[in-house]
C-alpha positions in Angstrom: -2.0 -28.9 22.3 -3.2 -26.1 20.0 -4.0 -28.6 17.3 -6.8 -30.0 19.4 -8.5 -26.6 19.7 -10.6 -24.8 17.1 -8.6 -22.8 14.5 -9.7 -19.2 14.2 -8.8 -17.4 11.0 -8.4 -13.6 11.0 -8.9 -11.7 7.8 -6.9 -8.4 7.3 -7.2 -6.6 4.0 -4.7 -3.8 3.8 -3.8 -1.0 1.4 -0.9 1.3 2.4 -1.0 0.3 6.0 2.6 0.4 7.1 2.0 3.0 9.8 -1.0 1.2 11.4 -0.3 -2.5 10.9 2.1 -2.9 13.8 -0.7 -2.1 16.3 -3.2 -4.4 14.5 -0.6 -7.2 14.4 0.4 -6.6 18.0 -3.1 -7.0 19.1 -3.1 -10.5 17.6 0.1 -11.4 19.3 -1.4 -10.2 22.6 -4.4 -12.5 22.4 -5.2 -14.9 25.2 -6.2 -17.5 22.7 -3.3 -18.5 20.5 -4.6 -21.1 18.0 -5.2 -18.6 15.2 -4.1 -18.0 11.6 -4.1 -14.5 10.2 -4.5 -14.1 6.4 -3.3 -10.7 5.3 -4.1 -9.6 1.8 -1.8 -6.7 0.7 -4.1 -5.0 -1.9 -1.4 -3.5 -4.2 0.1 -1.2 -1.5 2.6 1.4 -2.8 4.2 2.3 0.6 6.3 0.0 2.8 3.5 -2.5 3.6 5.0 -5.3 1.5 8.4 -5.0 3.2 6.8 -4.9 6.7 4.7 -8.0 5.9 7.6 -9.9 4.4 9.4 -9.4 7.7 6.8 -11.1 9.9 8.4 -14.2 11.3 5.5 -15.8 13.1 4.3 -18.7 11.0 0.7 -18.0 12.0 0.7 -15.1 9.4 -0.1 -16.0 5.8 0.6 -13.0 3.5 -0.9 -12.7 0.1 0.4 -9.9 -2.1 -1.8 -8.5 -4.9 0.2 -6.7 -7.5 -2.5 -4.2 -8.3 -5.1 -2.5 -6.0 -8.4 -4.5 -6.5 -10.5 -2.9 -3.7 -11.5 -4.2 -0.3 -14.3 -6.6 -1.4 -11.8 -8.4 -3.8 -9.2 -8.6 -1.1 -11.7 -9.9 1.4 -12.8 -12.6 -1.0 -9.1 -13.7 -1.5 -8.8 -14.1 2.3 -12.1 -16.0 2.6 -11.0 -18.4 -0.2 -7.7 -19.0 1.6 -9.2 -19.6 5.1 -9.3 -23.0 6.6 -10.5 -24.3 10.0 -13.6 -23.7 12.0 -14.0 -19.9 12.5 -13.3 -16.6 10.8 -12.8 -13.2 12.4 -12.2 -9.8 10.9 -9.7 -7.0 11.6 -9.0 -3.8 9.7 -5.4 -2.8 9.3 -5.9 0.5 11.3 -7.8 -1.0 14.2 -7.0 -3.4 17.0 -8.4 -6.1 19.3 -9.0 -6.3 23.0 -6.7 -9.1 24.2 -9.6 -11.4 25.1 -11.6 -10.9 21.9 -10.9 -14.3 20.3 -11.2 -16.2 23.6 -14.5 -14.7 24.5 -16.1 -15.0 21.1 -14.9 -18.6 20.6 -16.6 -19.5 24.0 -19.9 -18.0 22.7 -19.7 -19.9 19.4 -18.9 -23.2 21.2 -21.7 -22.7 23.7 -24.4 -21.7 21.2 -24.4 -24.2 18.3 -27.4 -22.4 16.7 -25.5 -19.1 16.4 -23.5 -18.6 13.1 -22.1 -15.2 14.0 -21.2 -13.3 17.2 -20.1 -9.7 17.5 -19.3 -7.2 20.2 -19.4 -3.5 20.9 -16.6 -1.3 19.4 -14.8 1.6 21.0 -13.9 4.4 18.6 -10.7 6.4 19.3 -9.1 9.6 18.0 -5.6 10.6 16.9 -4.6 11.3 20.4 -5.5 7.6 21.3 -8.4 8.7 23.5 -11.7 6.7 23.5 -14.4 9.0 22.0 -17.5 6.8 21.7 -18.8 3.2 22.2 -21.4 1.7 20.0 -22.9 -1.6 18.9 -23.7 -3.1 22.3 -26.0 -6.0 22.3 -28.1 -8.0 24.9 -26.0 -11.2 24.8 -28.8 -13.5 23.7 -29.3 -15.3 20.3 -31.5 -13.4 17.8 -32.9 -14.9 14.6 -32.4 -12.6 11.6 -34.5 -12.4 8.4 -33.7 -10.1 5.6 -35.7 -7.0 6.3 -35.1 -7.1 10.0 -33.1 -4.5 11.9 -29.9 -6.0 13.2 -27.1 -5.1 15.6 -24.3 -6.7 13.6 -21.0 -5.1 12.4 -18.8 -7.5 10.4 -15.5 -5.9 11.6 -16.2 -7.0 15.2 -17.6 -10.4 14.3 -16.6 -14.0 14.5 -18.4 -16.4 12.1 -18.5 -20.1 11.4 -16.3 -20.5 8.4 -18.5 -23.1 6.8 -21.4 -20.6 6.8 -19.2 -17.8 5.4 -17.8 -19.8 2.6 -21.3 -20.3 1.2 -21.3 -16.7 0.1 -19.0 -14.2 -1.7 -18.3 -10.6 -1.3 -19.8 -8.3 -3.9 -16.8 -6.9 -5.7 -18.9 -4.2 -7.3 -19.3 -2.4 -4.0 -16.3 -0.3 -2.9 -17.9 0.3 0.5 -20.8 -1.5 2.4 -19.6 -4.8 1.0 -19.7 -6.0 4.6 -23.3 -5.0 5.1 -24.3 -6.8 1.9 -22.4 -9.9 2.9 -23.9 -10.1 6.4 -27.5 -9.7 5.2 -27.2 -12.6 2.8 -25.2 -14.8 5.2 -27.4 -14.2 8.2 -30.8 -14.7 6.5 -32.8 -17.2 8.6 -29.9 -17.8 11.0 -29.1 -16.7 14.6 -26.5 -14.2 15.7 -25.5 -13.0 19.2 -24.2 -9.5 20.0 -22.6 -8.9 23.5 -22.2 -5.5 25.3 -18.4 -6.0 25.8 -16.1 -3.6 24.1 -13.6 -6.1 22.4 -12.8 -4.1 19.2 -11.1 -0.7 18.9 -12.0 1.2 15.8 -9.9 4.1 14.4 -13.1 5.9 13.4 -12.1 9.4 14.5 -8.8 9.0 12.6 -9.7 7.3 9.4 -13.3 8.4 8.6 -13.7 11.7 6.6 -16.9 13.5 5.5 -16.2 12.2 2.0 -16.0 8.6 3.2 -19.4 9.1 5.1 -21.0 10.2 1.8 -19.5 7.3 -0.1 -20.7 4.9 2.6 -24.3 6.2 2.2 -24.0 5.9 -1.6 -22.8 2.3 -1.5 -25.3 1.4 1.2 -27.9 2.7 -1.2 -26.5 0.5 -4.0 -26.4 -2.5 -1.5 -30.0 -2.0 -0.5 -31.0 -1.7 -4.2 -29.3 -5.0 -5.0 -31.3 -6.7 -2.2 -34.7 -5.3 -3.1 -36.1 -8.6 -4.3 -35.6 -10.2 -0.9 -37.6 -7.6 1.0 -39.0 -4.9 -1.3 -40.6 -2.6 1.4 -37.6 -2.8 3.7 -34.8 -2.2 1.2 -36.8 0.4 -0.8 -36.9 2.3 2.5 -33.2 1.9 2.9 -32.6 3.2 -0.6 -34.7 6.3 0.1 -33.2 6.9 3.6 -29.7 6.8 2.3 -30.5 9.0 -0.7 -32.1 11.5 1.7 -29.0 11.4 4.0 -26.7 12.2 1.0 -28.8 15.2 0.0 -29.0 16.5 3.6 -25.2 16.0 4.2 -24.3 17.8 1.0 -26.2 20.8 2.3 -24.8 21.0 5.8 -21.3 19.6 5.3 -19.7 23.1 4.8 -20.9 24.1 8.3 -20.0 21.0 10.5 -17.0 18.9 11.3 -16.8 15.2 10.7 -16.7 14.7 14.5 -20.3 16.0 14.6 -21.5 13.0 12.7 -19.2 10.5 14.3 -20.2 11.4 17.8 -23.9 10.9 16.9 -23.1 7.3 16.0 -22.2 6.2 19.5 -22.4 7.1 23.2 -19.8 8.4 25.6 -17.7 5.5 27.1 -17.9 4.8 30.8 -14.9 5.5 33.0 -14.2 1.7 33.2 -14.2 1.4 29.4 -11.9 4.4 29.0 -9.4 3.0 31.6 -9.5 -0.4 30.0 -8.8 1.1 26.5 -5.9 3.0 28.0 -4.5 -0.1 29.6 -4.8 -2.2 26.5 -3.2 0.5 24.4 -0.3 0.8 26.8 0.3 -3.0 27.0 0.2 -3.3 23.2 3.4 -1.4 22.8 5.5 -4.4 23.8 3.7 -6.6 21.3 4.0 -4.5 18.2 5.8 -6.5 15.5 
């Protein structure tokens, strides 16, 4: 029966993820839509990641081991090259899905043939497994994107048409912001649709440091510089904005915590969103591989 339904690929690049992978993997096993294939690229991990992955017995997992750490853009490209089927979704090794993520996003893609990418809101949680913020909510209608437009798209929460994604490659020169660069090029002159549903849970308050924020601004600046020819005024502004952010953050970082910046990125979750996160997190315990 599954063979008659669209195949969804899920891309997971991982480096030293033995402690977080069980939750990410469990959230796939917990999905209400079961016709998926997960391509996990072990990017030269030095912990127990290889052993953990080699002990996954569900044949929907395809594991690719890289002997040396090549960086996330390279690992993403390896997964993209290996993907087959109709759709591609993304999952970081320290995050997890809502159980209906694949089902709901597939329904959107099947209903809106003009849309090449759909994404959702993400809930950001802390080390105590409490939902801190929600961000990335969209209106749920198709929007046409042109390079230079503002867009409400985050690749980690997205599902894309695989045929569209395979026309492009990840920029391996970017250590961060490779997802932003990829999305801008892929979406140009195409439609996307972002919904308000929180279907992706992001370990933002666990994994993001002040140093990582600075690096993300630096690579976002490089990404914008590489796209200058497509929309000079827009991307020149992005270059200057990110350069200014770096300078400002270097001045104030000694006096503020990383949570100060992270909480500014999103809004407080509703009671319903917090309860749903707690329920999903509790249910996931029996699915962790």
